[in-house]
MDTraj code that builds the backbone (N, CA, C; nanometers):
import mdtraj as md
import numpy as np

residues = "MET THR ASP ALA PHE SER THR LEU SER ALA LEU GLN ASP SER ARG SER THR CYS ARG ALA TYR ALA PRO GLU PRO VAL PRO ASP GLY THR LEU ASP ALA LEU LEU ARG MET ALA GLN ARG THR ALA SER TRP CYS ASN THR GLN PRO TRP GLN VAL GLU VAL VAL SER GLY ASP ALA LEU ALA SER LEU ARG THR ALA LEU VAL GLU HIS VAL LEU SER SER PRO THR SER PRO ASP LEU GLU TRP PRO THR ALA PHE PRO GLY VAL TYR GLY ASP ARG ARG ARG GLU CYS GLY PHE GLN LEU TYR ASP ALA LEU GLY ILE ALA ARG GLU ASP LYS ASP ALA ARG PHE ALA GLN MET LEU LYS ASN PHE GLU PHE PHE GLY ALA PRO HIS VAL ALA ILE VAL HIS THR PRO ALA GLU LEU GLY PRO TYR GLY ALA VAL ASP ALA GLY LEU TRP LEU GLN SER PHE LEU LEU GLY ALA GLU ALA LEU GLY LEU GLY ALA ALA PRO GLN ALA ALA LEU ALA SER TYR GLY GLY PHE PHE ARG GLU TRP PHE GLY LEU GLY GLU ASP ARG LEU VAL VAL PHE GLY VAL SER PHE GLY VAL PRO ALA GLU GLY ALA PRO VAL ASN ALA PHE ARG THR THR ARG ALA GLU ILE SER ASP ALA VAL ARG LEU HIS".split()
xyz = np.array([
    [-1.3258, 0.7329, -2.7532],
    [-1.2123, 0.7224, -2.6611],
    [-1.0936, 0.6578, -2.7328],
    [-0.9742, 0.6992, -2.6970],
    [-0.8554, 0.6398, -2.7568],
    [-0.8276, 0.5036, -2.6967],
    [-0.7496, 0.4232, -2.7673],
    [-0.7109, 0.2923, -2.7145],
    [-0.6315, 0.3076, -2.5849],
    [-0.5476, 0.4123, -2.5784],
    [-0.4671, 0.4331, -2.4577],
    [-0.5563, 0.4613, -2.3377],
    [-0.6603, 0.5440, -2.3570],
    [-0.7510, 0.5738, -2.2466],
    [-0.8280, 0.4489, -2.2059],
    [-0.8710, 0.3711, -2.3025],
    [-0.9440, 0.2481, -2.2723],
    [-0.8572, 0.1519, -2.1922],
    [-0.7302, 0.1433, -2.2276],
    [-0.6385, 0.0564, -2.1540],
    [-0.6209, 0.1056, -2.0107],
    [-0.6002, 0.2359, -1.9943],
    [-0.5840, 0.2928, -1.8603],
    [-0.7095, 0.2721, -1.7773],
    [-0.8258, 0.2951, -1.8370],
    [-0.9515, 0.2770, -1.7658],
    [-0.9704, 0.1319, -1.7242],
    [-0.9335, 0.0385, -1.8110],
    [-0.9459, -0.1036, -1.7784],
    [-0.8548, -0.1426, -1.6624],
    [-0.7348, -0.0878, -1.6599],
    [-0.6424, -0.1153, -1.5496],
    [-0.6970, -0.0598, -1.4187],
    [-0.7553, 0.0597, -1.4250],
    [-0.8134, 0.1201, -1.3056],
    [-0.9306, 0.0364, -1.2539],
    [-1.0104, -0.0168, -1.3471],
    [-1.1255, -0.0988, -1.3089],
    [-1.0837, -0.2326, -1.2494],
    [-0.9784, -0.2919, -1.3025],
    [-0.9409, -0.4275, -1.2606],
    [-0.8516, -0.4292, -1.1373],
    [-0.7825, -0.3187, -1.1078],
    [-0.6910, -0.3160, -0.9947],
    [-0.7663, -0.3270, -0.8627],
    [-0.7100, -0.4008, -0.7707],
    [-0.7631, -0.4085, -0.6344],
    [-0.6477, -0.4395, -0.5404],
    [-0.6714, -0.4235, -0.4110],
    [-0.5677, -0.4535, -0.3128],
    [-0.5519, -0.6045, -0.2994],
    [-0.4304, -0.6508, -0.3166],
    [-0.3995, -0.7942, -0.3089],
    [-0.3493, -0.8259, -0.1682],
    [-0.4151, -0.9227, -0.1026],
    [-0.3784, -0.9580, 0.0347],
    [-0.3369, -1.1049, 0.0490],
    [-0.3070, -1.1703, -0.0634],
    [-0.2533, -1.3072, -0.0598],
    [-0.1683, -1.3265, -0.1849],
    [-0.0487, -1.3856, -0.1664],
    [0.0497, -1.3917, -0.2739],
    [0.1067, -1.5316, -0.2916],
    [0.1449, -1.5597, -0.4158],
    [0.2260, -1.6778, -0.4437],
    [0.3671, -1.6512, -0.3923],
    [0.4428, -1.7560, -0.3600],
    [0.5741, -1.7334, -0.2984],
    [0.6838, -1.6863, -0.3932],
    [0.6690, -1.7128, -0.5236],
    [0.7798, -1.6819, -0.6140],
    [0.7999, -1.5320, -0.6293],
    [0.9260, -1.4885, -0.6362],
    [0.9544, -1.3450, -0.6500],
    [0.9242, -1.2948, -0.7907],
    [0.9091, -1.1656, -0.8026],
    [0.8957, -1.1008, -0.9326],
    [1.0313, -1.1055, -1.0031],
    [1.0368, -1.1455, -1.1299],
    [1.1655, -1.1471, -1.2010],
    [1.2327, -1.0092, -1.1992],
    [1.3645, -1.0110, -1.1934],
    [1.4400, -0.8852, -1.1839],
    [1.4055, -0.7886, -1.2967],
    [1.3936, -0.8398, -1.4188],
    [1.3642, -0.7522, -1.5321],
    [1.2278, -0.6873, -1.5212],
    [1.1308, -0.7614, -1.4709],
    [0.9961, -0.7068, -1.4521],
    [0.9960, -0.6003, -1.3441],
    [1.0660, -0.6273, -1.2346],
    [1.0745, -0.5296, -1.1258],
    [1.1430, -0.4019, -1.1731],
    [1.2504, -0.4162, -1.2494],
    [1.3213, -0.2990, -1.3002],
    [1.2315, -0.2160, -1.3916],
    [1.1557, -0.2829, -1.4778],
    [1.0659, -0.2117, -1.5689],
    [0.9587, -0.1363, -1.4912],
    [0.9050, -0.1985, -1.3871],
    [0.8014, -0.1353, -1.3061],
    [0.8544, -0.0114, -1.2355],
    [0.9716, -0.0229, -1.1759],
    [1.0293, 0.0899, -1.1033],
    [1.0679, 0.2042, -1.1978],
    [1.1170, 0.1691, -1.3162],
    [1.1528, 0.2724, -1.4137],
    [1.0287, 0.3484, -1.4612],
    [0.9203, 0.2766, -1.4827],
    [0.7963, 0.3427, -1.5238],
    [0.7457, 0.4348, -1.4136],
    [0.7436, 0.3865, -1.2895],
    [0.6942, 0.4675, -1.1782],
    [0.7798, 0.5919, -1.1563],
    [0.9079, 0.5836, -1.1894],
    [0.9969, 0.6976, -1.1706],
    [0.9601, 0.8148, -1.2617],
    [0.8797, 0.7887, -1.3648],
    [0.8363, 0.8951, -1.4551],
    [0.7164, 0.9731, -1.3994],
    [0.6757, 0.9435, -1.2784],
    [0.5617, 1.0103, -1.2155],
    [0.5837, 1.1611, -1.2070],
    [0.4772, 1.2352, -1.2285],
    [0.4830, 1.3811, -1.2126],
    [0.5038, 1.4180, -1.0661],
    [0.5703, 1.5306, -1.0429],
    [0.5899, 1.5811, -0.9062],
    [0.6046, 1.7326, -0.9116],
    [0.5846, 1.7963, -0.7969],
    [0.5905, 1.9423, -0.7876],
    [0.7300, 1.9907, -0.8281],
    [0.7364, 2.0726, -0.9342],
    [0.8631, 2.1274, -0.9848],
    [0.9646, 2.0170, -1.0149],
    [0.9140, 1.8964, -1.0449],
    [0.9999, 1.7823, -1.0776],
    [1.0954, 1.7468, -0.9644],
    [1.0511, 1.7674, -0.8395],
    [1.1377, 1.7375, -0.7250],
    [1.1601, 1.5879, -0.7057],
    [1.0643, 1.5038, -0.7500],
    [1.0779, 1.3580, -0.7354],
    [1.1235, 1.3211, -0.5937],
    [1.0454, 1.3569, -0.4914],
    [1.0943, 1.3459, -0.3539],
    [1.0935, 1.2059, -0.2946],
    [1.0309, 1.1116, -0.3615],
    [1.0215, 0.9764, -0.3063],
    [1.1562, 0.9044, -0.3096],
    [1.1834, 0.8325, -0.2043],
    [1.2927, 0.7363, -0.1996],
    [1.2300, 0.6032, -0.1612],
    [1.2728, 0.4960, -0.2267],
    [1.2038, 0.3674, -0.2144],
    [1.3019, 0.2592, -0.1716],
    [1.2696, 0.1936, -0.0605],
    [1.3488, 0.0800, -0.0123],
    [1.2746, -0.0480, -0.0495],
    [1.3263, -0.1232, -0.1457],
    [1.2628, -0.2480, -0.1893],
    [1.3329, -0.3646, -0.1207],
    [1.2554, -0.4469, -0.0514],
    [1.3111, -0.5551, 0.0295],
    [1.2549, -0.6893, -0.0195],
    [1.3438, -0.7869, -0.0359],
    [1.3057, -0.9173, -0.0890],
    [1.3898, -1.0260, -0.0219],
    [1.3541, -1.1509, -0.0464],
    [1.4363, -1.2652, -0.0061],
    [1.4634, -1.2725, 0.1433],
    [1.5880, -1.3084, 0.1770],
    [1.6256, -1.3248, 0.3175],
    [1.6118, -1.1940, 0.3953],
    [1.6407, -1.0820, 0.3292],
    [1.6271, -0.9521, 0.3963],
    [1.4819, -0.9270, 0.4346],
    [1.3894, -0.9684, 0.3496],
    [1.2477, -0.9509, 0.3798],
    [1.2052, -1.0401, 0.4956],
    [1.2552, -1.1621, 0.4982],
    [1.2211, -1.2528, 0.6079],
    [1.2662, -1.1950, 0.7415],
    [1.3866, -1.1375, 0.7450],
    [1.4369, -1.0765, 0.8685],
    [1.3536, -0.9555, 0.9078],
    [1.3198, -0.8724, 0.8081],
    [1.2397, -0.7532, 0.8340],
    [1.1022, -0.7919, 0.8873],
    [1.0411, -0.8915, 0.8272],
    [0.9071, -0.9352, 0.8687],
    [0.9081, -0.9785, 1.0153],
    [1.0040, -1.0605, 1.0522],
    [1.0118, -1.1101, 1.1900],
    [1.0319, -0.9954, 1.2888],
    [1.1248, -0.9063, 1.2567],
    [1.1553, -0.7955, 1.3469],
    [1.0381, -0.6994, 1.3582],
    [0.9688, -0.6742, 1.2478],
    [0.8579, -0.5789, 1.2513],
    [0.7419, -0.6327, 1.3344],
    [0.7072, -0.7587, 1.3166],
    [0.5973, -0.8159, 1.3946],
    [0.6300, -0.8109, 1.5437],
    [0.7524, -0.8439, 1.5799],
    [0.7924, -0.8358, 1.7205],
    [0.7791, -0.6931, 1.7721],
    [0.8177, -0.5966, 1.6895],
    [0.8091, -0.4556, 1.7297],
    [0.6633, -0.4129, 1.7471],
    [0.5790, -0.4520, 1.6524],
    [0.4376, -0.4137, 1.6583],
    [0.3709, -0.4692, 1.7842],
    [0.4073, -0.5928, 1.8213],
    [0.3447, -0.6557, 1.9373],
    [0.3924, -0.5973, 2.0699],
    [0.4999, -0.5198, 2.0667],
    [0.5568, -0.4704, 2.1927],
    [0.5690, -0.3186, 2.2011],
    [0.5307, -0.2464, 2.0941],
    [0.5566, -0.1021, 2.0910],
    [0.4347, -0.0247, 2.0435],
    [0.4200, 0.0989, 2.0927],
    [0.3102, 0.1834, 2.0435],
    [0.3389, 0.2342, 1.9034],
    [0.2352, 0.2777, 1.8347],
    [0.2543, 0.3342, 1.7017],
    [0.3273, 0.4683, 1.7117],
    [0.3978, 0.5034, 1.6030],
    [0.4710, 0.6306, 1.6000],
    [0.4756, 0.6823, 1.4563],
    [0.3593, 0.7208, 1.3998],
    [0.3576, 0.7675, 1.2605],
    [0.4290, 0.9015, 1.2453],
    [0.4952, 0.9196, 1.1315],
    [0.5638, 1.0457, 1.1043],
    [0.4670, 1.1553, 1.0625],
    [0.3608, 1.1191, 0.9927],
    [0.2582, 1.2140, 0.9522],
    [0.1401, 1.2019, 1.0474],
    [0.0729, 1.3134, 1.0731],
    [-0.0383, 1.3119, 1.1666],
    [-0.1463, 1.2161, 1.1201],
    [-0.1856, 1.1256, 1.2092],
    [-0.2879, 1.0250, 1.1781],
    [-0.4253, 1.0909, 1.1763],
    [-0.5203, 1.0399, 1.0975],
    [-0.6564, 1.0954, 1.1033],
    [-0.7103, 1.0919, 1.2460],
    [-0.7760, 1.1987, 1.2860],
    [-0.8349, 1.2030, 1.4200],
    [-0.9736, 1.1411, 1.4225],
    [-1.0365, 1.1308, 1.3047],
    [-1.1704, 1.0719, 1.2958],
    [-1.2011, 1.0461, 1.1489],
    [-1.3028, 0.9630, 1.1251],
    [-1.3536, 0.9385, 0.9904],
    [-1.5032, 0.9727, 0.9924],
    [-1.5362, 1.1017, 0.9802],
    [-1.6762, 1.1425, 0.9979],
    [-1.7638, 1.1065, 0.8782],
    [-1.8914, 1.0880, 0.9061],
    [-1.9910, 1.0742, 0.8010],
    [-1.9615, 0.9657, 0.7001],
    [-1.9681, 1.0031, 0.5725],
    [-1.9554, 0.9066, 0.4641],
    [-1.8176, 0.8408, 0.4628],
    [-1.7150, 0.9104, 0.5146],
    [-1.5804, 0.8526, 0.5153],
    [-1.5745, 0.7317, 0.6092],
    [-1.6379, 0.7441, 0.7225],
    [-1.6473, 0.6315, 0.8126],
    [-1.7323, 0.5200, 0.7548],
    [-1.8395, 0.5561, 0.6844],
    [-1.9254, 0.4547, 0.6224],
    [-1.8465, 0.3719, 0.5212],
    [-1.7685, 0.4395, 0.4387],
    [-1.6903, 0.3696, 0.3364],
    [-1.5836, 0.2818, 0.4008],
    [-1.5224, 0.3334, 0.5061],
    [-1.4186, 0.2568, 0.5762],
    [-1.4773, 0.1296, 0.6377],
    [-1.5936, 0.1425, 0.7018],
    [-1.6574, 0.0251, 0.7622],
    [-1.7001, -0.0757, 0.6561],
    [-1.7530, -0.0258, 0.5451],
    [-1.7948, -0.1168, 0.4385],
    [-1.6769, -0.2003, 0.3885],
    [-1.5626, -0.1344, 0.3687],
    [-1.4431, -0.2056, 0.3233],
    [-1.4020, -0.3119, 0.4246],
    [-1.4044, -0.2765, 0.5537],
    [-1.3685, -0.3733, 0.6577],
    [-1.4630, -0.4913, 0.6609],
    [-1.5935, -0.4645, 0.6496],
    [-1.6917, -0.5728, 0.6512],
    [-1.6729, -0.6652, 0.5310],
    [-1.6436, -0.6056, 0.4138],
    [-1.6198, -0.6874, 0.2953],
    [-1.4985, -0.7795, 0.3147],
    [-1.3937, -0.7254, 0.3744],
    [-1.2737, -0.8041, 0.3998],
    [-1.3040, -0.9216, 0.4912],
    [-1.3693, -0.8950, 0.6045],
    [-1.3969, -1.0026, 0.6998],
    [-1.4963, -1.1036, 0.6433],
    [-1.5929, -1.0570, 0.5657],
    [-1.6879, -1.1498, 0.5039],
    [-1.6173, -1.2421, 0.4052],
    [-1.5223, -1.1875, 0.3269],
    [-1.4481, -1.2696, 0.2305],
    [-1.3685, -1.3781, 0.3005],
    [-1.3228, -1.3488, 0.4222],
    [-1.2417, -1.4442, 0.4984],
    [-1.3250, -1.5307, 0.5918],
    [-1.4555, -1.5035, 0.5988],
    [-1.5400, -1.5797, 0.6897],
    [-1.5149, -1.5482, 0.8354],
    [-1.4723, -1.4256, 0.8652],
    [-1.4451, -1.3838, 1.0026],
    [-1.5665, -1.3093, 1.0570],
    [-1.6233, -1.3585, 1.1651],
    [-1.7383, -1.2930, 1.2269],
    [-1.6960, -1.1589, 1.2872],
    [-1.7860, -1.0631, 1.2847],
    [-1.7532, -0.9291, 1.3337],
    [-1.7177, -0.9297, 1.4822],
    [-1.7719, -1.0246, 1.5572],
    [-1.7441, -1.0301, 1.7007],
    [-1.6202, -1.1135, 1.7336],
    [-1.5557, -1.1742, 1.6315],
    [-1.4386, -1.2590, 1.6544],
    [-1.3131, -1.1710, 1.6600],
    [-1.2860, -1.1170, 1.7775],
    [-1.1763, -1.0212, 1.7925],
    [-1.0394, -1.0852, 1.7681],
    [-1.0237, -1.2105, 1.8070],
    [-0.8946, -1.2770, 1.7881],
    [-0.8630, -1.2922, 1.6392],
    [-0.9610, -1.3362, 1.5619],
    [-0.9389, -1.3539, 1.4182],
    [-0.9161, -1.2198, 1.3498],
    [-0.9879, -1.1180, 1.3955],
    [-0.9692, -0.9855, 1.3370],
    [-0.8300, -0.9311, 1.3689],
    [-0.7818, -0.9562, 1.4895],
    [-0.6469, -0.9121, 1.5260],
    [-0.5426, -0.9866, 1.4428],
    [-0.5619, -1.1165, 1.4234],
    [-0.4679, -1.1946, 1.3428],
    [-0.4633, -1.1428, 1.1992],
    [-0.5801, -1.1062, 1.1462],
    [-0.5832, -1.0512, 1.0105],
    [-0.5153, -0.9151, 1.0061],
    [-0.5375, -0.8317, 1.1077],
    [-0.4707, -0.7019, 1.1140],
    [-0.3194, -0.7192, 1.1137],
    [-0.2721, -0.8202, 1.1868],
    [-0.1283, -0.8422, 1.1982],
    [-0.0664, -0.8791, 1.0635],
    [-0.1452, -0.9327, 0.9726],
    [-0.0925, -0.9690, 0.8400],
    [-0.0408, -0.8469, 0.7652],
    [-0.0912, -0.7270, 0.8000],
    [-0.0341, -0.6056, 0.7409],
    [0.1166, -0.6004, 0.7624],
    [0.1586, -0.6395, 0.8816],
    [0.2990, -0.6266, 0.9196],
    [0.3796, -0.7518, 0.8840],
    [0.3105, -0.8499, 0.8289],
    [0.3748, -0.9656, 0.7669],
    [0.3774, -0.9494, 0.6155],
    [0.3356, -0.8298, 0.5699],
    [0.3320, -0.7947, 0.4277],
    [0.2424, -0.8901, 0.3489],
    [0.1419, -0.9456, 0.4187],
    [0.0451, -1.0366, 0.3572],
    [0.1134, -1.1551, 0.2879],
    [0.2341, -1.1876, 0.3323],
    [0.3052, -1.2996, 0.2726],
    [0.3648, -1.2702, 0.1364],
    [0.3693, -1.1433, 0.0970],
    [0.4235, -1.1058, -0.0341],
    [0.5742, -1.1303, -0.0391],
    [0.6276, -1.1553, -0.1577],
    [0.7721, -1.1756, -0.1712],
    [0.8520, -1.0452, -0.1748],
    [0.7835, -0.9328, -0.1794],
    [0.8521, -0.8033, -0.1839],
    [0.7714, -0.6998, -0.1059],
    [0.8409, -0.6040, -0.0475],
    [0.7759, -0.4851, 0.0067],
    [0.8613, -0.3642, -0.0280],
    [0.7957, -0.2528, -0.0565],
    [0.8638, -0.1253, -0.0791],
    [0.8207, -0.0289, 0.0310],
    [0.9178, 0.0308, 0.0970],
    [0.8912, 0.1329, 0.1980],
    [0.9306, 0.2676, 0.1374],
    [0.8375, 0.3616, 0.1372],
    [0.8582, 0.4884, 0.0677],
    [0.8691, 0.6016, 0.1694],
    [0.9735, 0.6818, 0.1557],
    [0.9942, 0.7955, 0.2461],
    [1.0305, 0.9201, 0.1664],
    [1.0071, 1.0351, 0.2288],
    [1.0270, 1.1642, 0.1634],
    [1.0988, 1.2594, 0.2582],
    [1.1524, 1.3715, 0.2072],
    [1.2205, 1.4673, 0.2944],
    [1.1225, 1.5375, 0.3876],
    [1.1582, 1.5461, 0.5140],
    [1.0719, 1.6136, 0.6109],
    [1.0481, 1.7596, 0.5721],
    [1.1482, 1.8233, 0.5111],
    [1.1350, 1.9650, 0.4763],
    [1.0215, 1.9904, 0.3764],
    [0.9859, 1.8901, 0.2985],
    [0.8797, 1.9064, 0.1993],
    [0.7414, 1.8828, 0.2580],
    [0.7363, 1.8359, 0.3811],
    [0.6097, 1.8219, 0.4517],
    [0.5062, 1.7417, 0.3753],
    [0.3786, 1.7814, 0.3852],
    [0.2727, 1.7034, 0.3206],
    [0.2815, 1.7030, 0.1688],
    [0.3466, 1.8042, 0.1102],
    [0.3537, 1.8084, -0.0355],
    [0.4486, 1.7019, -0.0907],
    [0.5533, 1.6716, -0.0165],
    [0.6366, 1.5583, -0.0548],
    [0.5590, 1.4276, -0.0471],
    [0.4723, 1.4164, 0.0556],
    [0.3900, 1.2968, 0.0699],
    [0.2884, 1.2868, -0.0431],
    [0.2319, 1.4012, -0.0853],
    [0.1386, 1.4013, -0.1978],
    [0.2074, 1.3499, -0.3235],
    [0.3283, 1.3969, -0.3507],
    [0.4026, 1.3492, -0.4671],
    [0.4315, 1.1996, -0.4572],
    [0.4621, 1.1522, -0.3379],
    [0.4849, 1.0089, -0.3188],
    [0.3570, 0.9305, -0.3478],
    [0.2421, 0.9893, -0.3146],
    [0.1155, 0.9248, -0.3465],
    [0.0939, 0.9118, -0.4962],
    [0.1388, 1.0115, -0.5718],
    [0.1316, 1.0012, -0.7176],
    [0.2205, 0.8872, -0.7665],
    [0.3394, 0.8753, -0.7082],
    [0.4284, 0.7626, -0.7426],
    [0.3574, 0.6299, -0.7146],
    [0.2885, 0.6215, -0.6015],
    [0.2192, 0.4979, -0.5648],
    [0.1147, 0.4608, -0.6689],
    [0.0370, 0.5588, -0.7157],
    [-0.0642, 0.5292, -0.8168],
    [0.0006, 0.4755, -0.9439],
    [0.1111, 0.5348, -0.9859],
    [0.1823, 0.4833, -1.1030],
    [0.2275, 0.3393, -1.0797],
    [0.2805, 0.3147, -0.9611],
    [0.3295, 0.1809, -0.9273],
    [0.2161, 0.0793, -0.9287],
    [0.1013, 0.1156, -0.8704],
    [-0.0117, 0.0226, -0.8627],
    [-0.0657, -0.0117, -1.0010],
    [-0.0810, 0.0890, -1.0863],
    [-0.1318, 0.0626, -1.2207],
    [-0.0296, -0.0148, -1.3043],
    [0.0982, 0.0166, -1.2837],
    [0.2016, -0.0590, -1.3538],
    [0.2029, -0.2045, -1.3115],
    [0.1888, -0.2287, -1.1820],
    [0.1841, -0.3663, -1.1331],
    [0.0657, -0.4401, -1.1936],
    [-0.0494, -0.3757, -1.1991],
    [-0.1676, -0.4382, -1.2588],
    [-0.1430, -0.4721, -1.4056],
    [-0.0805, -0.3800, -1.4776],
    [-0.0521, -0.4027, -1.6188],
    [0.0424, -0.5201, -1.6404],
    [0.1261, -0.5484, -1.5425],
    [0.2233, -0.6579, -1.5514],
    [0.1694, -0.7886, -1.4935],
    [0.0437, -0.7894, -1.4525],
    [-0.0142, -0.9099, -1.3956],
    [0.0260, -0.9361, -1.2517],
    [0.0713, -0.8317, -1.1834],
    [0.1126, -0.8443, -1.0439],
    [0.0015, -0.7938, -0.9521],
    [0.0108, -0.8294, -0.8255],
    [-0.0774, -0.7759, -0.7240],
    [0.0012, -0.6854, -0.6318],
    [-0.0683, -0.5908, -0.5695],
    [-0.0018, -0.4978, -0.4781],
    [-0.1003, -0.4522, -0.3717],
    [-0.0469, -0.4210, -0.2547],
    [-0.1279, -0.3729, -0.1423],
    [-0.0654, -0.2455, -0.0874],
    [-0.1236, -0.1281, -0.1167],
    [-0.0746, -0.0050, -0.0544],
    [-0.1095, -0.0070, 0.0938],
    [-0.0127, 0.0260, 0.1797],
    [-0.0312, 0.0071, 0.3236],
    [0.0088, 0.1305, 0.4040],
    [-0.0915, 0.2068, 0.4460],
    [-0.0663, 0.3141, 0.5401],
    [-0.0250, 0.2572, 0.6754],
    [-0.0705, 0.1351, 0.7070],
    [-0.0397, 0.0734, 0.8364],
    [0.1104, 0.0688, 0.8623],
    [0.1882, 0.0462, 0.7592],
    [0.3332, 0.0362, 0.7789],
    [0.3924, 0.1697, 0.8218],
    [0.3294, 0.2795, 0.7790],
    [0.3793, 0.4116, 0.8169],
    [0.3536, 0.4432, 0.9631],
    [0.2753, 0.3594, 1.0314],
    [0.2497, 0.3860, 1.1733],
    [0.3697, 0.3501, 1.2613],
    [0.4754, 0.2976, 1.1997],
    [0.5983, 0.2659, 1.2746],
    [0.7192, 0.3276, 1.2032],
    [0.7100, 0.4585, 1.1799],
    [0.8148, 0.5285, 1.1070],
    [0.9516, 0.5159, 1.1720],
    [0.9558, 0.5264, 1.3044],
    [1.0840, 0.5167, 1.3736],
    [1.1502, 0.3829, 1.3540],
    [1.0719, 0.2759, 1.3542],
    [1.1276, 0.1426, 1.3310],
    [1.1952, 0.1363, 1.1952],
    [1.1297, 0.1847, 1.0908],
    [1.1857, 0.1747, 0.9564],
    [1.3061, 0.2670, 0.9387],
    [1.3036, 0.3832, 1.0014],
    [1.4223, 0.4695, 0.9933],
    [1.5435, 0.3989, 1.0517],
    [1.5252, 0.3344, 1.1664],
    [1.6369, 0.2626, 1.2272],
    [1.6796, 0.1439, 1.1418],
    [1.5835, 0.0709, 1.0892],
    [1.6145, -0.0500, 1.0119],
    [1.6963, -0.0170, 0.8869],
    [1.6569, 0.0912, 0.8196],
    [1.7238, 0.1271, 0.6938],
    [1.8354, 0.2300, 0.7131],
    [1.8602, 0.2725, 0.8373],
    [1.9654, 0.3700, 0.8623],
    [1.9323, 0.5075, 0.8066],
    [1.8055, 0.5468, 0.8157],
    [1.7628, 0.6771, 0.7650],
    [1.7771, 0.7835, 0.8728],
    [1.7949, 0.9066, 0.8308],
    [1.8029, 1.0178, 0.9251],
    [1.6659, 1.0619, 0.9715],
    [1.6648, 1.1434, 1.0743],
    [1.5391, 1.1982, 1.1257],
    [1.4758, 1.2961, 1.0272],
    [1.5488, 1.3325, 0.9212],
    [1.4944, 1.4232, 0.8206],
    [1.4135, 1.3503, 0.7145],
    [1.3863, 1.2224, 0.7351],
    [1.3060, 1.1450, 0.6407],
    [1.1724, 1.1079, 0.7037],
    [1.0646, 1.1227, 0.6280],
    [0.9312, 1.0844, 0.6720],
    [0.8914, 0.9549, 0.6027],
    [0.8591, 0.8534, 0.6801],
    [0.8080, 0.7292, 0.6222],
    [0.6597, 0.7506, 0.5924],
    [0.6230, 0.7416, 0.4644],
    [0.4893, 0.7804, 0.4202],
    [0.3959, 0.6606, 0.4060],
    [0.4450, 0.5511, 0.3510],
    [0.3635, 0.4308, 0.3341],
    [0.4536, 0.3169, 0.2893],
    [0.3964, 0.1981, 0.2867],
    [0.4623, 0.0830, 0.2271],
    [0.3699, 0.0224, 0.1232],
    [0.4246, -0.0619, 0.0384],
    [0.3415, -0.1343, -0.0580],
    [0.4001, -0.2746, -0.0746],
    [0.3222, -0.3746, -0.0373],
    [0.3612, -0.5139, -0.0577],
    [0.3196, -0.5541, -0.1981],
    [0.3994, -0.6398, -0.2624],
    [0.3638, -0.6750, -0.4002],
    [0.4271, -0.8080, -0.4409],
    [0.3709, -0.8648, -0.5454],
    [0.4165, -0.9926, -0.5984],
    [0.3105, -1.0503, -0.6898],
    [0.3176, -1.1800, -0.7129],
    [0.2189, -1.2490, -0.7955],
    [0.1012, -1.2883, -0.7069],
    [-0.0214, -1.2525, -0.7436],
    [-0.1366, -1.2876, -0.6598],
    [-0.1514, -1.4388, -0.6438],
    [-0.1936, -1.4803, -0.5244],
    [-0.2220, -1.6225, -0.5005],
    [-0.3512, -1.6589, -0.5719],
    [-0.3438, -1.7586, -0.6557],
    [-0.4603, -1.7968, -0.7354],
    [-0.5711, -1.8528, -0.6466],
    [-0.6911, -1.7997, -0.6647],
    [-0.8077, -1.8521, -0.5948],
    [-0.8217, -1.8101, -0.4497],
    [-0.7394, -1.7197, -0.4003],
    [-0.7477, -1.6784, -0.2604],
    [-0.8753, -1.5965, -0.2380],
    [-0.9621, -1.6387, -0.1458],
    [-1.0880, -1.5651, -0.1234],
    [-1.0664, -1.4193, -0.0864],
    [-0.9588, -1.3889, -0.0141],
    [-0.9361, -1.2514, 0.0312],
    [-0.9094, -1.1569, -0.0853],
    [-0.8706, -1.2121, -0.1997],
    [-0.8451, -1.1283, -0.3169],
    [-0.9679, -1.1116, -0.4052],
    [-1.0808, -1.1707, -0.3660],
    [-1.1959, -1.1763, -0.4558],
    [-1.2905, -1.0571, -0.4433],
    [-1.2985, -0.9934, -0.3269],
    [-1.3975, -0.8865, -0.3112],
    [-1.3470, -0.7559, -0.3713],
    [-1.4416, -0.6689, -0.4062],
    [-1.4098, -0.5397, -0.4652],
    [-1.4826, -0.4286, -0.3904],
    [-1.4126, -0.3236, -0.3604],
    [-1.4758, -0.2099, -0.2938],
    [-1.5553, -0.1274, -0.3948],
    [-1.6485, -0.0485, -0.3429],
    [-1.7306, 0.0363, -0.4277],
    [-1.6652, 0.1729, -0.4462],
    [-1.7182, 0.2502, -0.5392],
    [-1.6710, 0.3874, -0.5607],
    [-1.7907, 0.4815, -0.5604],
    [-1.7697, 0.5999, -0.5080],
    [-1.8741, 0.7006, -0.5064],
    [-1.9083, 0.7439, -0.6487],
    [-2.0309, 0.7934, -0.6658],
    [-2.0707, 0.8495, -0.7942],
    [-1.9936, 0.9796, -0.8183],
    [-1.9749, 1.0120, -0.9452],
    [-1.9076, 1.1371, -0.9802],
    [-1.9769, 1.2562, -0.9145],
    [-2.1096, 1.2516, -0.9085],
    [-2.1850, 1.3620, -0.8499],
    [-2.1586, 1.3781, -0.7004],
    [-2.1103, 1.2723, -0.6354],
    [-2.0763, 1.2801, -0.4932],
    [-1.9388, 1.3413, -0.4698],
    [-1.8560, 1.3451, -0.5727],
    [-1.7174, 1.3882, -0.5549],
    [-1.6808, 1.5122, -0.6344],
    [-1.7585, 1.5451, -0.7381],
    [-1.7194, 1.6503, -0.8309],
    [-1.8334, 1.7505, -0.8471],
    [-1.7993, 1.8792, -0.8432],
    [-1.8943, 1.9858, -0.8771],
    [-1.8440, 2.0569, -1.0020],
    [-1.9278, 2.0684, -1.1008],
    [-1.8925, 2.1376, -1.2250],
    [-1.9472, 2.2794, -1.2188],
    [-1.8621, 2.3786, -1.2419],
    [-1.9006, 2.5193, -1.2308],
    [-1.8972, 2.5860, -1.3690],
])
top = md.Topology()
chain = top.add_chain()
for i, resn in enumerate(residues, 1):
    res = top.add_residue(resn, chain, resSeq=i)
    for name in ("N", "CA", "C"):
        top.add_atom(name, md.element.get_by_symbol(name[0]), res)
traj = md.Trajectory(xyz[None], top)
């Protein structure tokens, strides 16, 4: 294997969703380097359909307060169709991840109040000093969203390489209308996901667990 492949594989192995952050912001130069690298992501016919709203500082504090108030008083309104079910192994994997999260935090499965409080942290951006909200043109439909997902993978691996933590959040996309209004976006934009990021909080139990991955034989057929 080449050194480049070994480095990429190591980043993939070490990356995980970060749900607790130190308060200090990412230096401007580091953030610029990360965004420039992610912009090199492949896309269909080089359309590069992602647009990214990066929010920090006082603007983030205002956004956090307004979003939590909205979540507590409004129904969800995702721009992309939400999954109707998680059948079979998909539900098993989803439940395992949830159980690992609550176990890391010492939250009992029957403690609905604590589980709700933890869920709400999604909309507090897990206390991160930055959040990026990613949207794509409605005309490109799911394929624009697929390209945005490729951008997200580049961003996540780049953040890991820079010693940063990041949390990709589909939950934020469940309030697409709120973000369109907040950022002054047109109805022709689809809010696809958000990603909170910053320096991981040292020693935070919630950052310690790791999810499992299926075997290659469970996901790939060679013909």
